[in-house]
C-alpha positions in Angstrom: 79.0 125.3 70.2 77.4 124.2 66.8 80.7 121.4 66.5 80.3 120.3 70.3 78.7 116.7 70.5 76.6 115.2 73.4 77.9 111.9 74.5 75.6 109.8 76.3 76.7 107.2 79.1 75.0 104.7 80.9 74.3 104.6 84.4 76.9 101.8 84.4 79.3 103.7 82.6 78.9 106.7 84.9 79.3 104.8 88.1 82.4 102.9 86.8 84.3 106.2 85.7 83.6 107.5 89.5 84.8 103.7 90.8 87.8 104.2 88.6 88.7 108.1 89.9 88.5 106.8 93.5 90.8 103.7 93.6 93.7 103.0 91.2 94.5 98.9 90.9 98.4 98.5 89.7 100.6 95.5 89.7 101.7 96.3 93.6 99.1 98.3 95.3 95.5 99.7 95.2 95.5 103.2 95.9 93.0 105.4 97.4 93.7 108.4 95.0 91.7 110.9 96.5 93.9 110.5 99.6 96.7 109.8 98.2 97.0 106.7 99.7 98.8 103.4 98.5 98.0 99.8 100.2 100.4 97.0 99.0 98.4 94.3 97.3 99.9 91.7 99.4 98.4 93.4 102.8 94.9 92.7 101.1 95.0 88.9 99.9 93.1 87.5 102.0 88.8 88.2 103.5 90.8 88.8 107.5 93.4 91.0 105.7 90.5 92.6 103.8 88.6 93.3 107.0 91.6 94.9 108.7 91.6 97.3 106.4 88.1 98.1 106.7 88.6 98.6 110.0 91.3 100.7 109.8 90.4 102.9 107.6 87.0 103.3 109.4 88.7 105.1 111.9 90.2 107.6 109.8 88.5 110.7 109.9 89.8 112.0 106.6 88.2 109.3 104.7 84.5 108.5 103.6 82.6 105.5 103.8 81.7 105.5 99.4 85.7 105.3 99.2 86.2 102.6 101.9 83.3 101.0 100.0 84.9 101.0 97.0 88.3 100.3 98.0 86.8 96.6 99.6 85.3 96.3 95.9 88.7 96.6 94.4 90.4 94.8 97.2 88.0 91.8 97.0 88.6 91.9 93.2 92.0 91.4 93.4 92.0 88.7 96.4 89.2 86.6 93.8 86.2 86.9 96.8 83.0 86.8 95.9 80.8 88.7 97.1 78.0 86.5 99.4 74.1 88.0 99.5 72.5 86.2 102.4 
């Protein structure tokens, strides 16, 4: 235990690590890792398509809200859609 070092990370880094562990984005897919559920990027490249996926995923009894949120953020980023606050 003498040689072990403690690494401190910020909350932002912790959140990014958690996000990365749930969602994987590559050239063709946005994959929800926890459920091994790949979604083709071309099927979620517009606001309407992303909304359809959100509705589709929310009907599943095996997915949680945090993962749907992370998928939404990844899909919006891929489609270059900025988040708008009202």
